[in-house]
C-alpha positions as CSV (number, residue, x, y, z in Angstrom):
1,M,0.1,0.0,0.0
2,K,1.5,3.2,-0.9
3,T,1.4,6.4,1.2
4,V,1.5,10.1,0.4
5,G,5.1,10.3,0.4
6,G,5.5,7.1,-1.9
7,E,6.7,4.7,0.4
8,S,5.2,1.5,1.1
9,R,3.4,0.4,4.4
10,R,1.5,-2.6,5.6
11,Q,-1.4,-2.6,8.4
12,P,-0.4,-4.6,11.3
13,A,-2.1,-8.1,11.1
14,W,-4.9,-6.9,14.4
15,V,-6.2,-4.1,12.0
16,V,-6.8,-6.6,9.3
17,V,-8.7,-9.1,11.2
18,V,-10.6,-6.7,13.2
19,A,-11.7,-4.9,9.7
20,M,-12.6,-8.6,8.5
21,V,-14.6,-9.2,11.8
22,V,-16.5,-6.2,11.2
23,V,-17.2,-6.6,7.6
24,G,-18.5,-10.3,8.1
25,L,-20.6,-9.0,11.3
26,S,-22.3,-6.6,9.2
27,G,-23.1,-8.9,6.8
28,C,-24.7,-11.2,9.7
29,V,-28.3,-11.8,9.9
30,S,-30.2,-13.9,12.6
31,A,-31.8,-17.0,11.8
32,P,-34.8,-15.1,13.5
33,E,-34.6,-12.6,11.2
34,R,-34.1,-14.3,8.1
35,Y,-37.2,-16.1,9.0
36,A,-39.3,-12.9,9.4
37,R,-37.8,-11.6,6.3
38,Q,-38.7,-15.0,4.6
39,V,-42.5,-14.3,5.9
40,R,-42.4,-11.0,4.4
41,D,-41.4,-11.8,1.2
42,Q,-43.5,-14.9,0.8
43,T,-46.4,-12.4,2.2
44,Y,-46.1,-9.7,-0.4
45,Q,-45.9,-12.0,-3.3
46,A,-48.7,-14.1,-2.2
47,H,-50.8,-10.7,-1.6
48,L,-49.5,-9.1,-5.1
49,E,-50.8,-12.5,-6.8
50,Q,-53.8,-12.2,-5.0
51,G,-54.6,-8.7,-6.0
52,V,-53.7,-9.4,-9.7
53,R,-55.8,-12.4,-9.6
54,A,-58.8,-10.6,-8.5
55,M,-58.3,-7.7,-11.0
56,V,-61.3,-6.9,-13.1
57,Y,-60.8,-3.9,-15.6
58,P,-63.4,-1.4,-16.4
59,L,-63.5,-2.3,-20.1
60,G,-65.2,-4.7,-22.0
61,C,-63.1,-7.9,-23.0
62,G,-63.2,-6.5,-26.9
63,A,-61.2,-3.5,-25.5
64,L,-58.9,-4.9,-23.2
65,L,-58.0,-8.0,-25.4
66,P,-56.0,-5.8,-28.1
67,W,-53.9,-4.8,-25.1
68,A,-52.9,-8.3,-24.3
69,E,-52.1,-9.1,-28.0
70,Q,-50.1,-6.2,-28.3
71,H,-48.2,-7.1,-25.2
72,L,-47.4,-10.6,-26.4
73,W,-46.1,-9.3,-29.8
74,E,-44.0,-7.0,-28.1
75,E,-42.7,-9.6,-25.4
76,G,-41.5,-11.4,-28.7
77,F,-44.1,-13.9,-29.7
78,E,-45.1,-14.6,-33.2
79,G,-47.9,-16.0,-34.4
80,V,-50.3,-13.8,-32.0
81,S,-53.9,-13.9,-32.8
82,I,-57.1,-12.7,-31.4
83,D,-60.5,-14.3,-31.3
84,L,-62.9,-11.9,-30.1
85,S,-65.4,-14.5,-30.3
86,A,-63.9,-17.0,-27.8
87,L,-62.4,-13.9,-26.2
88,E,-59.0,-15.2,-26.6
89,V,-55.6,-14.5,-27.3
90,R,-53.2,-17.1,-28.7
91,T,-49.3,-17.4,-29.4
92,G,-47.5,-19.7,-31.5
93,W,-44.9,-21.5,-29.7
94,R,-41.1,-20.2,-29.1
95,S,-38.1,-21.5,-27.8
96,R,-37.3,-20.8,-24.1
97,G,-33.9,-22.5,-24.2
98,P,-32.5,-25.5,-25.9
99,L,-35.1,-28.0,-24.5
100,M,-38.2,-25.6,-23.8
101,E,-40.8,-24.1,-25.6
102,E,-43.5,-21.8,-24.4
103,R,-46.7,-20.4,-25.8
104,Y,-49.4,-18.1,-24.4
105,G,-53.3,-18.3,-24.4
106,V,-55.3,-15.2,-22.6
107,Y,-58.5,-16.3,-21.5
108,S,-61.1,-13.2,-20.6
109,R,-64.7,-13.1,-19.4
110,A,-67.0,-10.9,-18.8
111,A,-67.5,-9.6,-15.4
112,G,-70.5,-7.1,-15.9
113,A,-71.4,-4.4,-18.7
114,Q,-68.0,-3.0,-19.6
115,R,-65.9,-5.2,-17.3
116,C,-63.4,-7.7,-17.9
117,A,-61.2,-10.0,-16.1
118,W,-58.4,-12.4,-17.8
119,Q,-55.7,-15.1,-17.2
120,F,-52.9,-15.1,-18.9
121,M,-51.9,-19.1,-19.3
122,R,-48.0,-20.1,-20.5
123,E,-48.2,-23.4,-21.6
124,E,-44.4,-25.0,-21.2
125,R,-43.1,-28.1,-23.0
126,G,-40.1,-30.0,-22.8
127,G,-39.8,-33.6,-24.6
128,E,-43.1,-35.3,-23.6
129,A,-43.9,-33.3,-20.8
130,T,-46.3,-30.4,-21.1
131,R,-47.5,-27.8,-18.1
132,E,-49.6,-25.0,-18.3
133,V,-49.3,-22.0,-15.4
134,R,-51.1,-19.1,-14.7
135,D,-48.3,-16.2,-15.2
136,V,-49.6,-13.6,-12.7
137,E,-46.2,-11.5,-13.6
138,M,-46.8,-11.3,-17.1
139,E,-50.6,-9.9,-16.0
140,M,-49.0,-7.3,-13.5
141,R,-46.9,-6.1,-16.3
142,L,-49.8,-5.5,-18.5
143,L,-51.7,-4.1,-15.3
144,E,-49.0,-1.6,-14.9
145,R,-49.3,-0.3,-18.5
146,I,-53.2,-0.4,-18.9
147,S,-53.7,1.5,-15.2
148,P,-50.6,2.2,-13.4
149,Q,-52.7,3.6,-10.3
150,K,-54.4,0.3,-10.2
151,A,-50.9,-1.4,-10.1
152,R,-49.6,0.8,-7.3
153,E,-52.7,0.2,-5.2
154,V,-51.9,-3.4,-5.4
155,R,-48.3,-3.4,-4.7
156,L,-48.9,-0.9,-1.8
157,K,-51.7,-3.2,-0.1
158,A,-49.4,-6.0,-0.7
159,Q,-46.8,-4.2,0.9
160,A,-48.6,-3.2,3.9
161,A,-49.7,-6.9,4.3
162,A,-46.2,-7.8,4.2
163,E,-45.1,-5.2,6.8
164,R,-47.8,-6.5,9.1
165,A,-46.7,-10.1,8.6
166,Y,-43.0,-8.9,8.8
167,D,-43.9,-7.0,12.5
168,E,-46.3,-9.8,13.7
169,T,-43.4,-12.4,13.1
170,R,-41.2,-10.4,14.9
171,E,-43.4,-10.0,17.8
172,M,-43.7,-13.6,18.0
173,I,-40.2,-14.4,18.0
174,D,-39.1,-11.6,20.4
175,N,-42.3,-13.2,22.7
176,Q,-40.9,-16.6,22.4
177,E,-37.3,-15.5,23.1
178,A,-38.4,-13.6,26.4
179,R,-39.8,-16.9,27.9
């Protein structure tokens, strides 16, 4: 290590050890704290998904589905088609790595006059195996485009629930440790 005068100078070994211990301790998180954070994160994700799944848009499905169609084109899917009579949007298959392919089906349903709900279903296939899962993250990205205010509300509600869960978990842990 060079000093201002240009001469080389080494730190005593104990200074290096103390610095390493301080750096190490600053990164340590207790098991109860890790657990409380895990509960917070899982609660946030669960409430975010719940909010997105419950979303009903103040548009008729015929007006809403073109948003999904455009979004899927922008996500790089080809063969995107919209069927307004069936209230669906479908994509062609696209590669997702060397052994996996995926495609989307967006299924909407009228939820009253000029109101619509939908599901983004991702179908994945690799070899002989195929599975279909609801892609709430894709729905959230589109919600952010269509209604940033509603997306913000969903996120804020999820955040509030997550913070409550964290506080309750920490309180429970603190009560157990006090016994």
